[in-house]
C-alpha positions in Angstrom: 153.4 66.9 1.2 153.7 65.1 -2.2 157.5 65.3 -2.0 157.8 63.2 1.2 155.3 60.7 0.0 157.1 60.0 -3.3 160.7 60.1 -2.1 162.4 56.9 -2.9 159.8 55.7 -5.4 161.1 54.7 -8.8 159.2 55.1 -12.1 160.4 53.5 -15.3 159.6 55.6 -18.4 159.6 53.5 -21.6 159.4 55.5 -24.8 161.3 55.5 -28.0 161.0 59.3 -28.5 163.7 61.2 -26.5 161.5 64.3 -26.1 158.6 62.4 -24.7 160.9 60.5 -22.3 162.6 63.7 -21.2 159.3 65.5 -20.6 158.0 62.7 -18.4 161.3 62.4 -16.6 161.4 66.1 -15.7 157.8 66.0 -14.6 158.4 63.0 -12.3 161.7 64.3 -10.9 159.9 67.6 -10.0 157.6 65.5 -7.9 160.6 63.8 -6.3 160.3 60.4 -8.1 163.5 58.6 -9.1 163.3 57.8 -12.8 164.7 55.0 -14.9 164.5 55.1 -18.7 164.2 52.6 -21.5 163.8 53.2 -25.3 161.8 50.1 -26.2 160.0 47.1 -24.6 163.1 44.9 -24.9 165.2 47.4 -22.8 162.4 47.7 -20.3 162.1 43.9 -19.9 165.9 43.7 -19.3 165.8 46.5 -16.8 162.9 45.2 -14.7 164.8 41.9 -14.4 167.7 43.7 -12.8 165.8 46.3 -10.8 162.0 46.4 -10.3 160.6 49.9 -10.4 157.5 50.9 -8.3 155.6 51.8 -11.5 156.1 51.7 -15.3 154.9 54.3 -17.8 154.9 52.2 -21.0 154.5 53.6 -24.5 152.6 51.2 -26.7 154.1 51.9 -30.1 157.9 51.2 -30.1 160.4 49.4 -32.3 162.0 46.0 -31.4 159.3 45.2 -28.8 156.1 47.2 -28.4 154.5 48.1 -25.1 151.8 45.4 -25.3 154.4 42.6 -25.7 156.6 44.0 -23.0 153.6 44.3 -20.6 152.7 40.6 -21.3 156.2 39.5 -20.7 156.6 41.5 -17.4 153.3 39.9 -16.2 154.8 36.5 -17.0 157.9 37.1 -14.9 158.2 34.8 -11.9 159.7 37.4 -9.6 158.4 40.3 -7.5 158.2 42.6 -10.6 155.2 40.8 -12.2 152.8 42.9 -10.0 154.3 46.3 -10.7 151.6 48.8 -11.9 151.9 49.5 -15.7 150.3 52.6 -17.2 150.0 52.4 -21.0 150.7 55.6 -22.9 149.7 56.1 -26.6 149.1 58.8 -29.1 147.2 56.3 -31.2 143.9 56.0 -29.3 142.3 53.7 -31.9 139.3 51.5 -31.3 140.2 48.6 -29.0 143.6 49.9 -28.0 142.6 50.5 -24.4 141.1 47.0 -24.2 144.3 45.5 -25.8 146.5 47.3 -23.2 144.4 46.1 -20.3 144.3 42.6 -21.7 148.1 42.7 -22.1 148.5 43.4 -18.4 148.5 47.2 -18.1 146.6 48.6 -15.1 145.5 51.9 -16.7 145.7 53.8 -19.9 146.6 57.4 -20.9 146.5 59.1 -24.2 148.8 61.8 -25.5 149.2 64.6 -25.1 149.4 63.5 -21.4 147.1 65.3 -19.1 149.5 65.8 -16.2 146.7 66.1 -13.6 145.3 62.8 -14.7 148.8 61.3 -14.6 149.3 62.7 -11.1 146.1 61.1 -10.0 147.1 57.7 -11.3 150.6 58.0 -9.7 148.9 58.8 -6.3 146.4 56.0 -6.7 149.0 53.3 -7.6 152.0 54.5 -5.5 151.0 56.6 -2.5 147.5 55.4 -1.8 
């Protein structure tokens, strides 16, 4: 059932760690999502200006442009992509980080290691209703 619901939906995975990106990519592809990848916020911003994904999984701590700044800039875009759901991902669950992510424009927040059941629930909530 999940396979038919998610077919043709695209998730952008933004993370500077190859292993983290690959793990999320494999998980999403097993659930029949199409996956785009970016290694930092700057790449993510450039990518969404060319092709708007259905959802973004955004690491918060990255070089060049962090996830908070990238989320803010995506929300400021004047195209259809400014409303794409963004789920923040972080291993650094410090005080105020969740609030900062939500204030930057993220729609939800996950800590690492990722609880895949929780991620599945978020994907269903934001993408397949």
